[in-house]
N, C-alpha and C positions, 0 to 999 in steps of 0.2 A: 436464577438470580430474581429475587423480588423487586417489583418497582420502587417498594419503600426504601430499598438499599442503594438506590440511584439518586443522584442530584438532579435538579429541575433541568440543568443544562445537558445531562445524559440523557434524560427522558425525552427531551426535545430532540437530541440527536437521533435518538432511537425512532422517533416518529418519523423525521426527515428520511431516514434510511429506509423504513417500511414504505413510506409513500413513493420514495424514489425508486425503490425495487419494483414496485407495483407498475409504475408507468414505464420504468426501463423494460420489464418483461413484456408489456403491452407493445413498445417499440419494436424489441427483438422479433416478436412474434409477427408483427406487420412486416419487418424487413425480409424475414424467411419466406413469408407468404408472397411478398413482392418478388422475390428472386424465383420461386417456384413458378409464379405466373410468366415471369419473362422466360424461362427455360421452356415453359410449355408452349409459349407463343413462337419462341425460335424453333422448336421442334415441329410445330403444326406448319409453320411456314416453309421450313425444309421439306416436309413430307408432301405439302400441296405442290411445291415446285416439282419434286420428283415425280409425283402422279401426272401433273400436266405434261411434263417433259417427256415421260413414257408413253403417254396416249399419242402425242404429237410424233414420237420416234415409231410408234406402231403405224401410223399412217404413212409415214416416209418409208419404211420398210415395205409397205404393201406396193408403193411405187416402183421400188428397186426389184421386188420380187416379179412384178408385172412385166417389167422390161426386160429381165433376165429370161423369164419363161417364154415370152413370146419371141424374142430373138433366138432361142436356142431351138425352138421348133421350126421357125422359118429357115435359120442357117445350119441346124443340126449340129450345132456346136457343143462339145462335152463340157468345155470349160464354162460356158455360159450356163448350162445345167447345173454344174458346181456351185456357181455363184448363187443360183436361185436356192440351192439346198442350204447354203450358209446363211443367206438372208432370212429363209424360213425358221432355221434353227435361232437365229438372233431374235427374230420376231416371237417365236414360241416363249423364249425366256422373259422377254419383255412382258408378255402376257401372263407368264407365271407370277412376276412380281406384282402385276395389277392384281391378281387374284389373291396374292398375301395380303394386299392392301384393301381387302373388302370389296373386290369386284366380284359380283355374283357369277356362279357357274354357267347360268342360262345366257349370259353374255359372251362367256369365253368358249363354250362347246361349239356354238354354230361357226364362230371364226376358225376353230380348229378343223371342223369338218370341211369347210370350204377349202382350206389349205390342202387338206387330203385329197379332195377332189381334184384340184389343180395337180396336186402331184402324180394322180392316176392318169390325167390327160397327158402328161409328159411322157409317158410311157406308150410306145405303139410303133407301127411301121411307119416307113418315111412317106409312102404315098397318101397317107391320111393326115399328115401334119399339117396342112392348111385348114382342113375342118377342124382339127383339134385346136389350132391356134384361135379360130373364132370363139370355140367353147370356152377356151382359157380367158379370152377378153371378157366373155358374158360372166365368167366365174368370178374374176376380179372386180366386175362392177358390183357383184352381190357382196364380194368381201370388203369393198369400200363402205358398203351400207353398214355391215357389221362394225368395221372400224369406227364409223361416224357415231353408231350407236354405243361402242365402248367408250369413245371420247366423251360423249355427252354424259355417259353414267359416271365417267370419272369426275366430270366437273361437278354433277350432283354429289358424289361422294366427299370431293373437298368442300363444297358449301355446307353439306351436313356437318363434316368436321369443324368448319368455321364457326356454325351455330352453336355446335356443342362446347367449342373453346369459349365463346362468348357467353354462353350460359355458365360455364365454369368460372369465367371471369367475374360475372354478376354475383354468382354465390360467394365467391372469395370476398368480392367488395362488400357484400353485407354482412359476412362473418367479421372482416375487418373493422367495418363500422360499428357492429355490435360490441366487439372487444375492446376497441379504443373508446366508445361512448361508456361501456360498463366500467372500464378501468378509471376514466375520469370521474364518473359518479362516485365509485367506490373510493377513490382518492380523496375526492371533496367529503364524502362521509367520514372517511378516516381522519382526515384534517379536523373536521367539525368535531368529532368524538373526542380526538386527542385535546383540541382546543378547550372544550367543555370540562374534560377530566382534568386537565392540568390548570384550568382557571379556578376550580372549586377550592383548593387550598387557599389561593390568593384571596378568594371572596371571604373565606372564614377568617383569614388574617384581616382583612379590611374590617369585617364585624367585631373581631376582638379589639383592634385599635379603637374603633369608635365606642366600644363598651369601656375602654379605658379612659377615654376622653370624656365620657359622660359619668365617669366616677362609680362604674358599676363593677366593684373589685370583689364581690363575693362569688364570681363565676370562674372556676379555674380555666385555663387556656390550655388545651390539649387538642392540637390539629395535626390529623393524619395526612400524610403525604411524602412527597421526595425528602431526602434527608437534610436538605438545606432548609427547606420550609418547616421542618420539625425543630431544627436548630433555632429558627427564628422564634417558633411557637414556645420553645423553652426559655429563651430569652425575655418574651413578653410576660410569660407566666412569672418570671423572677422579678420583672419590672412591676407586676401586680402585687406580688408579695411585698416588694419594697414600698409600693404606694400605700398598701394597707398598714404597713409598719410605721410609715410616716404620718398618716391620718391618725393612727392610735397615738402616736408621740404628741401629735399637735393636741389632740383632745385632752391628754393627760397634762400636757402643758397648760392649756387654757384652765383646766380645773384646778390644777395645783397654783397657778399664779392668781386665780380668782380669789381662792381660798385665802392665800397669803395676803392678798389686798384687803379683803374683806375684814380679817380680824384687826388690824391696825386702824383700818377705817371705821369701824365700829367703836373703837376705844376713842379716836379722834371725835366722831360724832357725839358721843357721850359727854366727853370733856368740853366740847364747845356748848352743849346744852346745859351743862352745869355752870358753865360762865354766864351764859345768857340768863339763866334763872337767879343770878346774883348769889349763888351759894358761897362762892369765894369772896363775896363783897360786892357792894354797888358798884355799878360801871358808869364812867362818865360817858357822854354822847359820843366821842370819838372812838371809846372802846367798844360801846354797843354797836356801832356801825362796823367795825372790824369783826365782831362776833357774828353779825348778820352775813357778812360776806363769806365767813368760814362756813356757816350753817348751808348757805346757798350752794357753794362748791363741794361740799361734802355730799349733799343730795345729788347734785349733777354726777360727780363721781360714782356714787352708789348706783345711779340709773345707767350709767355707761357700762358699769361691770355686769349688770344684770343683763343688759343688752347684748353684750359680748356672750355670755352664757346662751342666751336664748338663740343668737345666730349660730353659735356652735352646734347646739342640739338641732335645730333646723337642718344644718348642712348635713349632719349625720343621719337624720330622719328621712332626707331627700333620697338616700340609697336604699331605703328599706320601703319600696313601693309595694303595696298590696292592691293589684289591679282588679277591677270589677266592671261589668259592663253597666255604664251609668248613662242616664238621660240627662244630658248637659243643660237642658231648658229647665228640667225641674230642679237641677242643682242651683242654677242662677235664681229662680224664683223663690228657693228656700233662703237663699242668702239676703235677698231683697227682704223678705219677711222677717228674717232674724234681726235686721237692723231697722225695721219700721219705725220705732219709736225715735231713733236718732235722726233718720232723714225727714221724719215729720215734724220734729221740733225745728227743722230749719226750713219748714213750709216748702220742701223739695219734691218734685215729681219724679218718680223712678219707674222707667219702662223697661220691659224685657220683650225684644223683638226677635223673630225668627221661629222656624219649626223644630220640633224635637229632633235631636240626634244622639244616637247611642254610640259611646266611645269607651274602650276599656282604659280605665284611669284609676288611681288611688283617690277615691271619694273624699276622703278626709283632707288629704293635702291639697286637691284641687279646689275644694270649697275653702280651705284657708286662703289659697292664692287669690281667688275671687273675692273673698270677704275683704282682704287686705286693700285690693285695688277698689272697691266699692267704698271702704271706709275712707281710704284716701281722696276720692271723689268727693264723697259727703263733706269731708273737712275743709276742702278748697272751694266748694260750689257757693255762689252768692245765694242770699236769701231769696227763695221762690224761684229758684233755677230748676233745670231739668237734667236728669241723669239718664243716659241710655245704655243698655246692655244687649248687644246685637250678636246673635248666633247665626253664623253663615256656614253652610256645608258645600265643599268642593269635591272634585273626584279624589284628590290625594290628601286633602287636609281639612280640619275644621278650624273656623276661627272665631274668637270671642272679643268684641270690641267694647271697651268701656270708655264711654265719651262723656265729659261734664263741661261746664259753662264757666269754669273758674278762670283765674288769671293765666292758667297755662304753666309750662316750664320755661324758665329764662334759657335763652340760646346757650350762655355760657354753660348751664347745667345739663345740657341734653345728653352729652357724651358720657357723663359720669353718674346719672340718675340711678343706675342700679348697683353702684358701688356700695359696699357696707359703710355704715356711719357717715355717709355723705347726705348732708341737708343743703337743699337749694336755697337761693337767696330770696324766693318769694314765698312768704309764709302768711297764713291768714292772721288777720289782725286780733289780738287778745287771745291767741291759742297758745296753748303750751308748745314750745318747740320740741319736735320729735327727735326720736332717737337715731333715725337714718338707717334702720335695718328692715323696715317694712317691705320695700320694693326689691331689696337684695334677697329676701326670703322668698319672695314670689318668683324672683329669677331662678333660685335654686330648685324650687319645685317644678317649675316649667321645664327647665333644661333636663332634669331628671326623668321626665315624661318622654323625652326625645323631641320636645317642641321648642319654641322660642318665644320671646315676648320683646316687644319693640315699640317704642315711643314715636307716633306718628305726627307730621305737621299737620296743622289745622288752623283754620281762621280764627278759632276761638277756643279757649279751654285746653285741657289735656285729653290726648286720644291715645290710650294704650290698647294693643292689639296682642292677643294670645294666639298662636297657631299650634295645633295639635295634629300628628300624623293621623290621617282617617283610616281605621282598620274596619273593614264592612264585616 
């Protein structure tokens, strides 16, 4: 089954199952290792007890044998001799078990030889029994020494086994630590890998949504990933196509309505001009005033239609960016130089501040945006004032501040200053009233670059700031 045929929820479940299986396997391995260690511990303890008991029993058997052997020689009792023989047999069995548990032969053989010596001393005539009894006593003292050596060796064997068991415990602990640590690290890496892998389609979805919000509708949306993400991708692409159709319909509507308005408006303008020229006969003062009002309003309407067409064209062009690496300081200086005659006629001082910054932008559209803001500042600046264009570079963005010393923007106009066809209440004296699309076009161009423009509050004049993403 391919990952792309699963949904995000199913892939997330698979990720959890894999990580859980890894941690579960580590836990089961740790559990089995713990059970093995406990079993080894129990077995080692039982063996140690058995060896210690056998060594102690061998010493006790020696006392029993010595008592039976000496009494049998003194009393000449066959039953006591049989008791010695049985005790010696049991002692030999104990010694055999100790040899099976790693007791070296050099400790067992002297003990057996000494028992054989005692057995030989028990045989003989009655008149030598007392002498043989003294020899048996000496032989058992030597046997006690051999038994003590065997007991000491058994304790050494038990200590060695305990050390080996402790070493095994330590090795197992280290292995378990490595397994658990490795499993946790591997699970963390798997979780991180799955997180990054599953997050990538959503990052692409976010970029696609941002592109739609910035009206970049020429880029098809095709996002690979889980099937539910691909379904959302298809819906976003359908939305992109619908927005493209709506934009085209809007542009067609504006073109058609503008054409339909311009034709009767031209006829109306010509008719008013004919009336004003007196072709239809002389006009009295009241009629002439009406004709002047008609001429003024036809001109205003003509300007509004042309502004509407310009704004529509600018909104369409904002989506067609041709980015190139541009020195923004040089661009600002070019715009200042291009409008030199205009600001010099107002006796203004225009300064460009800041170091050179290179940013990939559409040079023509950025120049148009800066030019519009500079023209606006010149239009509202008082005679002899100063206009500052300040370029600043920060790690994540580049800002351009255009600051003038004019009347500024009225508080009631601040929230609507970038709306198309909106004209504020503060206008320069004697100036022709603008169409209200200059700042809206600037806003369209800046937003198309992924930036923003805002009007900042200041003690005097207007302060506009452009912020662009800084790509080094």
